[in-house]
N, C-alpha and C positions, 0 to 999 in steps of 0.2 A: 504494500500500500504506500502511495506517495503522500508525503506530508506537504500539503499545498502551501503552508506558511513558509516553507523553505525554498519554494521554487522561485527563481529569479524572474522578474517581469521587466521587459524592456519598456522604457519610458515612451518610445515612439509608438508602441502598440496601444498605450493608454490614450494618447492624444488623438488617435484616429477614432476612438469611440466616444469622445466627449461631444455633447450636443453642439457646442460652439463651433466645432470644426466641420460639422455636416453642411454640405451645400446641396441645394435642390438640384434635381436633374435638369439639365438644360438640353434643348433640342440640338441635334447635330446640325451645324451650319451648312454642311454639304448635302443634307437630305432634302429631297424635293418637297415642297409644301403643296397641300391640296385643299380644296374646298368641297370636295365630293362628299355626299352624305355617307354615313357609316352603313354598311350593308348588314341587314339583320335577317334572321330566319323568317320566312313568310308565315306569320302567325295565322293567317286565314286558312292555311292548309291543315292546321292542327285542331281538328274538331273531335273531341272525345265521343266515343260511342256510348259509354256508360260513365256515370259520375256518382259520387256519394251525396247524401242529403245536404250537407253543408255547401257543397259545390253548386247545387241547384239554387240555393239561396244567393250565392255570389253571382252566378251566371244570369239567373232569371228573376231574382227577387221574390222567390216563393218561400214562404215560411215552412218550417218542418211539419206543423200540423196540417197545413194546406196540402202538402205533398202526400201525406199519408191518407187524408180524406179523399183526394183525387184517385189514389191507388185503390182504396176500398170501394169507390164507385165504379172502378174499371175504366177510368178515363186516361190513365197513364200506366205504363208497365214498369215493374221493378222485379228484382230478384235478390234473394238472400243467399249469399255465398258463404258456406261454412263447411268445415271438415266434419265428416260423418261422426256422430257421437258427441260433438261439441254443443254446448248450450248457446253460444253466441256466434255471430259471424259479422259480415259486412253487407249492408244493404246497398245495392247499386241500382240506379235508375236509368232507363233507356232514354237518352236525350232526345232522340227523334220522336218518341211518343209524346214527350212534353212539348216539343216544338209543334207537333201536329195538333195537340190540344189547344195551344195558345193561338195558332193560326185559325183553327175552327171557331174560337171565341171571337176573333176579329170579324169573321164573316157573319156572325149572328146579329140580329137587331137587338135593341135594348129590351124589348118585350119578351124575346125568346130567352135572353139571359136571366131575366127575373123569374121566369117560370120554372 
């Protein structure tokens, strides 16, 4: 085992670590500059097929109780994914069925929605 109290430390290594000696990174003067936008992954291509209950709230603004009421009425589809013999699992919702339900609500008149 090495006794760290007796290991000599060079003074030059200490000055390199002090905050006063740190300099911010500067751009390379020889590098070309650009005003082109940063390329990102096309988020429009990333549409999940199934989501959890909290994700429906984030995506569509549907509360947990509303989601379960719609499922009980057969208006949207969901599935409980669990290992055989386990008491609990993960409830996943079919996003397309939720979108179809919302689109159907848009086409109804106010009198049909109230009924």
